[in-house]
N, C-alpha and C positions, 0 to 999 in steps of 0.2 A: 445530413439528411435534410431534404426539403419536403414540404407538405402543402396540401391544398385544403386544409381543414377550414380555413376562413371562407373559402369559396363554397365548399360543401355545406357549411353552416348557413350561408346566405341562401343557397338553393332551397333549403328547408325552412327559411325564414326564422332561424333561431338566433337568439342572443347568446353570448358566451355563457351567461348565467343559465339560460334554458338548456343548452347543451350539457353543461356541467351537471345540472340536476338529473338529466336523463341518464347519464352514465356514472353518476355517483362520485364526482370529483369536485374540487373547488373551481370557481371562475378563474382564479389565478393560475391553476393548472392548465386550463384551456388557453389562456393568454400566453403562457410560457411555451406551450406546444406550438401555437400559431407563429410565435416569434423565433422558433427553433432554439429555444433555450433549454428545453426539456424533451428527452426522448421517452415516449410512453412505454410502459410495460406491454408485453404480449397480450395480457388480459385486457388492458385498456384499448389497445389497437383493435382487438377483436370486438369489443363493445362498440367502438366507432364503426367498424365494418358492418356490424349488424344494424346499427341505427341508420347508416347511410345506404344500406343495402348494396354494398359494393365490396369487392375484394380489397384488402389492405393496401396492395400495391397500386391501387387507383388514386389514393390520396397521400401515400408516403412513398418517397423515392430516394434511393441511395445516391449520394453525390460522390465525386472523386475524393478520396481520402477517408471515406467511411469504412 
């Protein structure tokens, strides 16, 4: 799975720490998501969707093999 969390975060002018606080996770979690080392839960994906005001599939995309 690939994502555009870093781009979406930049659009809102948020640091990893800012985003983490807004959705209730650690900065390391945001870093891991951005580097595709961690697949977020449905709840976390929905929190990001609400914050970015976009559907989940706008910033998460399945890749071949997922």
